[in-house]
C-alpha positions as CSV (number, residue, x, y, z in Angstrom):
1,X,60.7,15.4,-19.0
2,X,60.0,13.5,-15.7
3,X,57.8,16.3,-14.5
4,X,55.9,16.5,-17.8
5,X,55.4,12.7,-17.8
6,X,54.1,12.8,-14.3
7,X,51.8,15.7,-15.1
8,X,50.6,13.9,-18.2
9,X,49.9,10.8,-16.1
10,X,48.0,12.7,-13.5
11,X,46.0,14.5,-16.1
12,X,45.1,11.2,-17.8
13,X,43.9,9.8,-14.5
14,X,41.8,12.8,-13.9
15,X,40.2,12.6,-17.3
16,X,39.6,8.9,-16.9
17,X,38.0,9.4,-13.5
18,X,35.9,12.2,-15.0
19,X,34.8,9.9,-17.8
20,X,33.8,7.1,-15.4
21,X,31.8,9.6,-13.3
22,X,30.0,10.9,-16.4
23,X,29.2,7.3,-17.6
24,X,27.9,6.4,-14.2
25,X,25.6,9.4,-14.0
26,X,24.3,8.7,-17.5
27,X,23.7,5.0,-16.7
28,X,22.0,5.6,-13.3
29,X,18.5,6.6,-14.6
30,X,18.5,3.5,-16.9
31,X,19.4,1.2,-14.0
32,X,16.8,2.7,-11.6
33,X,13.7,0.7,-11.0
34,X,10.4,2.3,-12.1
35,X,7.7,3.5,-9.8
36,X,4.7,1.2,-9.5
37,X,1.2,2.6,-9.7
38,X,-1.8,0.9,-8.1
39,X,-4.5,-0.1,-10.6
40,X,-7.8,0.7,-8.8
41,X,-10.0,-1.3,-11.2
42,X,-8.0,-4.5,-10.6
43,X,-7.4,-4.0,-6.9
44,X,-9.6,-4.9,-4.0
45,X,-10.0,-4.3,-0.2
46,X,-12.7,-6.0,1.8
47,X,-13.4,-6.3,5.5
48,X,-15.7,-8.5,7.5
49,X,-17.6,-7.4,10.6
50,X,-19.8,-9.5,12.9
51,X,-23.0,-8.4,14.6
52,X,-25.3,-10.3,17.0
53,X,-22.2,-12.5,17.6
54,X,-22.9,-14.7,14.5
55,X,-23.9,-12.6,11.5
56,X,-20.9,-11.9,9.3
57,X,-21.1,-9.0,6.9
58,X,-18.5,-8.4,4.1
59,X,-17.9,-4.8,3.0
60,X,-15.5,-3.3,0.5
61,X,-13.8,0.0,-0.3
62,X,-14.2,0.7,-4.0
63,X,-12.0,3.8,-4.6
64,X,-8.4,3.1,-3.9
65,X,-5.2,4.8,-5.2
66,X,-1.6,4.2,-4.4
67,X,2.0,4.3,-5.5
68,X,5.3,2.4,-4.7
69,X,8.4,4.6,-5.3
70,X,11.7,3.2,-6.5
71,X,13.2,3.8,-3.0
72,X,10.6,1.5,-1.5
73,X,8.3,4.1,-0.1
74,X,4.6,3.1,-0.5
75,X,1.4,4.9,0.1
76,X,-2.2,3.6,-0.5
77,X,-5.2,5.8,0.1
78,X,-8.8,4.6,0.6
79,X,-11.8,6.8,-0.1
80,X,-14.1,6.0,2.8
81,X,-17.1,7.6,1.0
82,X,-16.8,4.7,-1.4
83,X,-17.5,2.0,1.3
84,X,-19.9,-0.5,-0.1
85,X,-21.9,-2.8,2.3
86,X,-24.4,-3.9,-0.3
87,X,-27.2,-1.9,1.3
88,X,-27.7,1.8,0.6
89,X,-28.9,2.7,4.1
90,X,-26.1,0.8,5.7
91,X,-23.6,2.6,3.4
92,X,-24.9,6.0,4.8
93,X,-24.6,4.8,8.4
94,X,-21.1,3.5,7.8
95,X,-20.0,6.7,6.1
96,X,-21.5,9.2,8.5
97,X,-21.9,7.4,11.9
98,X,-18.9,5.2,11.8
99,X,-16.1,6.6,9.6
100,X,-17.4,10.2,10.0
101,X,-16.2,10.9,6.4
102,X,-17.3,14.6,6.8
103,X,-14.2,14.9,9.0
104,X,-12.1,11.9,8.0
105,X,-12.8,11.2,4.3
106,X,-9.6,9.1,3.7
107,X,-7.7,6.3,5.4
108,X,-4.1,5.9,4.4
109,X,-1.6,3.0,4.5
110,X,2.1,3.9,4.4
111,X,5.1,1.6,4.4
112,X,8.8,1.5,3.6
113,X,10.1,-1.7,2.0
114,X,13.7,-2.7,1.1
115,X,13.9,-3.0,-2.8
116,X,16.9,-5.3,-2.4
117,X,14.6,-7.9,-0.7
118,X,12.8,-8.3,-4.1
119,X,15.9,-8.4,-6.3
120,X,15.1,-11.9,-7.5
121,X,11.4,-11.6,-7.7
122,X,11.4,-11.7,-11.5
123,X,13.1,-15.2,-11.2
124,X,11.1,-16.5,-8.3
125,X,7.8,-14.9,-9.4
126,X,6.2,-15.3,-6.0
127,X,7.4,-14.4,-2.4
128,X,5.9,-14.2,1.0
129,X,7.4,-11.5,3.1
130,X,6.7,-9.7,6.4
131,X,5.4,-6.1,6.1
132,X,5.3,-3.4,8.7
133,X,3.0,-0.5,7.8
134,X,1.2,2.4,9.4
135,X,-2.5,2.8,9.1
136,X,-4.0,6.2,9.5
137,X,-7.7,5.9,10.2
138,X,-10.1,8.4,11.9
139,X,-7.1,10.7,12.5
140,X,-5.1,8.1,14.4
141,X,-1.8,6.5,13.3
142,X,-1.2,2.8,14.2
143,X,1.8,0.7,13.3
144,X,0.8,-2.8,12.3
145,X,2.4,-5.9,10.9
146,X,1.3,-8.7,8.6
147,X,2.6,-11.0,5.9
148,X,2.0,-10.3,2.2
149,X,2.2,-12.5,-0.8
150,X,4.0,-10.7,-3.7
151,X,3.5,-12.1,-7.1
152,X,5.1,-11.1,-10.4
153,X,2.1,-11.5,-12.7
154,X,4.0,-10.1,-15.7
155,X,7.3,-8.2,-16.0
156,X,5.2,-5.0,-15.6
157,X,2.5,-6.1,-13.2
158,X,2.8,-7.1,-9.5
159,X,0.2,-8.3,-7.0
160,X,0.6,-7.5,-3.3
161,X,-2.0,-9.5,-1.3
162,X,-2.6,-10.2,2.3
163,X,-1.6,-13.8,3.2
164,X,-4.3,-13.9,5.8
165,X,-6.9,-11.4,7.1
166,X,-5.5,-8.5,9.1
167,X,-7.3,-7.8,12.4
168,X,-8.1,-4.1,12.9
169,X,-9.2,-3.2,16.4
170,X,-11.8,-0.5,16.5
171,X,-10.6,0.8,19.9
172,X,-7.1,1.5,18.5
173,X,-8.6,4.3,16.3
174,X,-11.0,5.8,18.8
175,X,-14.0,4.3,17.1
176,X,-15.8,2.7,20.0
177,X,-18.3,5.6,20.3
178,X,-19.0,5.1,16.6
179,X,-19.8,1.4,17.2
180,X,-22.4,2.5,19.8
181,X,-23.9,4.9,17.3
182,X,-24.3,2.1,14.7
183,X,-25.8,-0.2,17.2
184,X,-28.4,2.4,18.2
185,X,-29.2,3.4,14.6
186,X,-29.6,-0.3,13.4
187,X,-31.2,-1.5,16.6
188,X,-28.7,-4.3,16.9
189,X,-26.4,-5.4,19.8
190,X,-23.0,-7.0,20.1
191,X,-21.2,-5.6,17.1
192,X,-17.8,-7.2,17.5
193,X,-15.2,-4.3,17.7
194,X,-12.8,-6.0,15.3
195,X,-12.7,-6.1,11.5
196,X,-10.9,-8.7,9.4
197,X,-9.3,-6.9,6.4
198,X,-8.1,-8.6,3.3
199,X,-6.6,-7.0,0.2
200,X,-5.1,-7.7,-3.2
201,X,-3.4,-4.6,-4.7
202,X,-2.3,-4.7,-8.3
203,X,0.5,-2.4,-9.3
204,X,1.7,-1.7,-12.8
205,X,5.1,-0.3,-13.7
206,X,4.9,3.4,-14.4
207,X,4.4,4.0,-18.1
208,X,3.0,0.5,-18.8
209,X,-0.6,-0.3,-19.7
210,X,-2.9,-0.9,-16.8
211,X,-4.4,-4.3,-16.1
212,X,-7.3,-5.1,-18.5
């Protein structure tokens, strides 16, 4: 009888453990955060450049796509053929002389964030956090740091925006010869080899409606 009781007790514990494991596995997908998909129509990226030491030009990249995974892996891609300077001829020069889109059509930002750092975002609604990311431009990877403002616009929409412009040094990406080509083509001098980049990326929870 003692042996049977012990065997019964052990069997009960095994069945209970198995039930707990099964319940945990069933519940995990429901508890997992969704992926977040960048809304290109609602998002923006602009950069300012300076020529002749005083003339400031503001350009934008129109075509952007991106995704933030539940594990915190993020990737945003910029179609450099969609650069918009407001002047058709300047667009052509930027695409072919500067970015050389026939060889490097896309720039990519990748990052890994800690989802736990945003556990109370739905309560706080707005947070300013440091961000380390890697920018791939013109075939070169460069790790960079900035601060971003993360705002919970709705329960299914998040804005990730630069707190202040991010300085991108042309020399870091091997683009100094491209600056010289632009200066010759436009017959201008003193193009400052630094761009100030600002962004506001809108992400929607996967499966939710995009921003209007």
